[in-house]
Structure formats: C-alpha cells, structure tokens
KEKE-87249 format. One line per 8 residues: number of its first residue (from 1); their letters; for each residue x, y, z of N, C-alpha, C. Coordinates in steps of 0.02 Angstrom, whole numbers, padded with zeros to 5 digits, m for minus. Example, Ala and Ser with C-alpha at 12.3 -4.5 7.8 and 13.67 -1.06 7.14 Angstrom:
KEKE-87249
1) as) 00660:m00284:00390:00615:m00225:00390:00660:m00165:00390; 00642:m00112:00354:00684:m00053:00357:00645:00002:00394
//
This chain:
KEKE-87249
1) mgepktia) 06844:03798:06739:06800:03794:06687:06722:03790:06696; 06652:03788:06683:06599:03778:06668:06562:03724:06609; 06525:03683:06619:06499:03675:06526:06531:03710:06465; 06548:03657:06409:06537:03706:06365:06480:03759:06361; 06474:03797:06292:06417:03856:06314:06393:03838:06244; 06343:03844:06218:06291:03837:06143:06240:03876:06123; 06259:03909:06060:06227:03957:06066:06185:03908:05988; 06111:03925:05972:06102:03893:05896:06052:03948:05863
9) ivcggrty) 06038:03970:05808:06007:03996:05750:05965:03939:05740; 05900:03959:05769:05865:03919:05744:05825:03922:05677; 05816:03890:05640:05754:03926:05584:05727:03868:05514; 05687:03873:05515:05638:03816:05481:05563:03850:05462; 05534:03807:05440:05487:03836:05392:05409:03875:05422; 05385:03917:05420:05334:03968:05452:05282:03930:05475; 05253:03865:05455:05174:03829:05450:05205:03740:05476; 05280:03747:05490:05324:03696:05529:05291:03716:05603
17) gmawrddk) 05242:03625:05619:05222:03614:05681:05144:03658:05728; 05120:03661:05679:05075:03716:05659:04995:03724:05649; 04960:03736:05734:04912:03682:05756:04856:03677:05705; 04834:03733:05654:04774:03740:05614:04781:03699:05553; 04822:03658:05536:04851:03619:05503:04807:03542:05484; 04803:03529:05438:04747:03479:05436:04798:03405:05498; 04839:03421:05447:04854:03319:05488:04898:03309:05546; 04875:03326:05593:04884:03319:05674:04945:03289:05710
25) davieerv) 04943:03194:05658:04993:03172:05687:05049:03220:05679; 05039:03218:05617:05137:03282:05611:05122:03354:05618; 05097:03371:05628:05068:03426:05678:05152:03417:05721; 05124:03358:05779:05131:03337:05849:05193:03314:05826; 05237:03259:05757:05287:03241:05758:05325:03301:05742; 05315:03362:05720:05363:03373:05685:05370:03462:05776; 05331:03477:05820:05325:03519:05857:05392:03445:05930; 05363:03391:05942:05430:03346:05973:05490:03325:05941
33) alvdtlaa) 05502:03307:05862:05560:03349:05841:05609:03387:05847; 05592:03456:05848:05597:03507:05853:05625:03514:05942; 05582:03479:05981:05585:03486:06053:05640:03449:06078; 05640:03383:06033:05688:03339:06062:05769:03368:06024; 05770:03383:06002:05833:03412:05943:05860:03462:05995; 05816:03545:06009:05849:03577:06029:05861:03534:06131; 05830:03503:06146:05844:03465:06226:05904:03439:06203; 05903:03402:06175:05999:03373:06114:06045:03412:06105
41) vapnliih) 06025:03478:06072:06091:03515:06069:06109:03558:06127; 06054:03558:06156:06053:03618:06222:06101:03678:06236; 06078:03718:06181:06087:03783:06164:06087:03822:06230; 06134:03859:06249:06137:03910:06312:06073:03983:06285; 06089:03992:06228:06071:04035:06191:06034:04018:06129; 05965:04056:06102:05929:04039:06051:05918:04084:06014; 05935:04094:05942:05943:04178:05890:05888:04121:05837; 05846:04173:05819:05800:04133:05776:05732:04190:05737
49) gacvlsge) 05722:04196:05703:05695:04228:05629:05643:04277:05651; 05606:04234:05726:05522:04256:05720:05506:04278:05639; 05478:04239:05609:05451:04237:05557:05393:04245:05566; 05342:04273:05556:05265:04310:05572:05229:04270:05498; 05183:04248:05552:05098:04233:05532:05041:04246:05567; 05014:04304:05557:04947:04343:05580:04970:04366:05648; 05007:04415:05641:05052:04438:05670:05083:04409:05742; 05105:04377:05738:05154:04316:05791:05198:04292:05775
57) asgadlia) 05256:04272:05803:05299:04220:05806:05277:04165:05752; 05281:04122:05729:05264:04054:05700:05313:03985:05671; 05286:03946:05668:05305:03892:05659:05375:03862:05703; 05434:03830:05673:05482:03836:05696:05495:03867:05760; 05514:03962:05719:05535:03995:05781:05503:04001:05863; 05440:04007:05829:05373:04002:05879:05369:03934:05896; 05412:03875:05908:05427:03800:05963:05487:03846:05984; 05542:03876:05950:05585:03887:05991:05599:03943:06019
65) dmwasrnk) 05548:03988:06014:05565:04041:06061:05505:04009:06148; 05439:03957:06124:05447:03925:06190:05503:03899:06225; 05511:03839:06179:05556:03818:06210:05614:03860:06261; 05626:03869:06215:05694:03933:06265:05669:03951:06326; 05592:03960:06325:05551:04011:06390:05539:03951:06439; 05533:03899:06422:05511:03861:06453:05577:03833:06498; 05628:03838:06467:05703:03794:06477:05731:03840:06522; 05681:03904:06535:05733:03981:06535:05809:03972:06493
73) vdaircpa) 05801:03982:06459:05862:04008:06392:05838:04060:06360; 05899:04124:06329:05872:04166:06323:05851:04163:06249; 05840:04198:06202:05811:04205:06156:05828:04287:06108; 05812:04268:06075:05871:04323:06027:05826:04329:05946; 05746:04370:05963:05740:04363:05897:05747:04426:05837; 05741:04378:05801:05767:04433:05730:05744:04435:05664; 05680:04489:05688:05621:04473:05597:05655:04522:05583; 05630:04477:05474:05653:04514:05446:05595:04579:05419
81) pfaafgrv) 05667:04636:05379:05610:04685:05383:05562:04695:05325; 05548:04669:05305:05503:04630:05235:05447:04727:05222; 05449:04748:05257:05401:04805:05243:05459:04859:05207; 05508:04870:05249:05540:04907:05227:05618:04901:05135; 05616:04839:05153:05641:04806:05120:05647:04745:05061; 05572:04698:05060:05562:04680:05016:05574:04619:05049; 05579:04573:04974:05595:04509:04967:05684:04524:05022; 05716:04564:04989:05791:04533:04990:05803:04556:05082
89) agparngg) 05740:04568:05107:05749:04560:05187:05766:04491:05223; 05730:04427:05196:05731:04384:05224:05815:04365:05222; 05841:04378:05161:05921:04323:05172:05968:04391:05206; 05946:04433:05199:05961:04490:05229:05979:04479:05312; 05928:04469:05336:05925:04473:05398:05966:04371:05429; 05957:04339:05338:05992:04258:05402:06066:04259:05397; 06085:04297:05355:06184:04346:05343:06160:04374:05402; 06150:04418:05432:06145:04447:05515:06135:04402:05569
97) mlalgqam) 06103:04364:05545:06083:04304:05598:06149:04277:05624; 06177:04254:05560:06232:04188:05556:06282:04248:05605; 06318:04318:05544:06346:04349:05603:06359:04381:05664; 06303:04398:05671:06284:04415:05765:06306:04327:05780; 06274:04281:05775:06299:04213:05829:06378:04195:05810; 06394:04202:05744:06491:04189:05753:06491:04270:05809; 06492:04296:05808:06501:04343:05863:06512:04346:05943; 06463:04328:05938:06431:04292:06016:06453:04246:06013
105) aktldarl) 06462:04201:05978:06504:04145:06024:06612:04146:06021; 06605:04187:05962:06689:04197:05971:06701:04217:06057; 06647:04292:06066:06654:04313:06123:06651:04296:06172; 06601:04252:06170:06587:04205:06271:06618:04143:06245; 06679:04138:06192:06696:04078:06183:06639:03989:06208; 06587:04015:06155:06536:03962:06146:06537:03891:06074; 06493:03897:06054:06518:03820:06030:06437:03880:05964; 06449:03868:05898:06355:03895:05872:06349:03829:05826
113) vvvaapgg) 06285:03829:05822:06262:03781:05770:06204:03803:05736; 06180:03791:05677:06099:03795:05650:06080:03738:05657; 06024:03755:05692:05937:03694:05714:05893:03718:05668; 05917:03670:05604:05831:03663:05562:05799:03632:05561; 05756:03648:05534:05699:03619:05563:05649:03605:05460; 05647:03584:05452:05609:03569:05367:05583:03644:05380; 05583:03693:05305:05559:03724:05254:05564:03744:05197; 05563:03813:05172:05571:03835:05104:05649:03864:05103
121) rgtasmvr) 05641:03908:05064:05682:03954:05053:05723:03989:05065; 05711:04008:05121:05736:04050:05161:05774:04011:05225; 05741:03955:05245:05776:03880:05281:05838:03850:05235; 05831:03873:05157:05862:03826:05135:05951:03895:05124; 05932:03950:05138:05954:04003:05098:05992:03992:05173; 05984:03979:05222:06025:03998:05329:06059:03935:05328; 06032:03877:05279:06077:03832:05301:06143:03814:05258; 06124:03856:05171:06198:03855:05140:06263:03919:05193
129) lakaagvd) 06221:03956:05200:06250:04018:05237:06314:03975:05303; 06253:03940:05316:06287:03925:05385:06340:03873:05364; 06343:03818:05326:06375:03778:05297:06458:03790:05280; 06425:03855:05229:06487:03889:05196:06555:03942:05253; 06525:03941:05289:06563:03973:05352:06595:03927:05396; 06565:03855:05373:06592:03812:05431:06561:03797:05481; 06466:03817:05497:06446:03800:05567:06416:03748:05537; 06425:03725:05596:06394:03630:05608:06310:03666:05616
137) vvevkrg) 06274:03587:05557:06202:03625:05551:06186:03559:05566; 06120:03573:05611:06076:03503:05648:06032:03501:05609; 05992:03444:05561:05926:03456:05540:05900:03412:05576; 05840:03427:05583:05792:03410:05639:05746:03360:05598; 05741:03274:05630:05730:03221:05601:05644:03212:05623; 05585:03193:05581:05547:03180:05619:05558:03110:05622; 05518:03101:05695:05507:03018:05707:05579:02983:05702
//
C-alpha cells in the first residue's frame, strides 16, 4: 500500500495574505505561514471555498489554490451561492465542503483535516463544524 492520503479543507479570511493591504511584512508572513502549513500537512487534494473579492478567488482560498497548482495537487473549488441564497449560503457551503471531504476521505481511505488560516465568522463556522464532526483542525500560525 502507498503513502497515506490526506484531504485538506482550507478556510480563512478573504483578505488573508492579500498584497493590497498596507502592512506588507504581515502579508508576506501570512502567505508563508499558510504555504508552510500546507507543506507540513502534505494534502493530496484541497477543497476550498473559492471566496471572491473583485471577481476571483482571494485570501486563503487563492493561496491554497496557487499552492495546489504549483504542487500538482487537485483542488475542488466550492463557491457559496450568495446571489441565490443570501447570507445562509456561506454556512451551507461550509457544511457541504465538510460533507464532501468526509465522503471522499471515507471512499479514498484518506485522512481529512481542516487547515484554518485566520478569518472571520465563516472561518469560525468551518472550524466549529469540523471539530463537532471529530475532524482534526490545523490552525495556521504566523512566525
């Protein structure tokens, strides 16, 4: 049997690691912290919320997506349908990502972990759901 497989659900703020913020040192520290955490977890598949600012994925989702691309790891993007369902779309999407991750982990005999970069209510919701389901949560720490 090969090496153990890992599926990572990545969550975090939309402005996490974004270059347009004023504190450039903090931006670099945030990006490095998430990249280092992903390298340590070594996922074979990433699931993220594809949160959008100005038309494309941003924040922790964008960094995770770029890491996956660079490391030839598949990424499943799960944007929340806010236009159709309003504010309830975010928590519903988080529950859907967790259910998808659990089903895939069971089917593929893989470990499921949530990688949580700092964020707001949506990130906190994803972390609560994961912990309630007994899924390991790895919190991204700077420096």
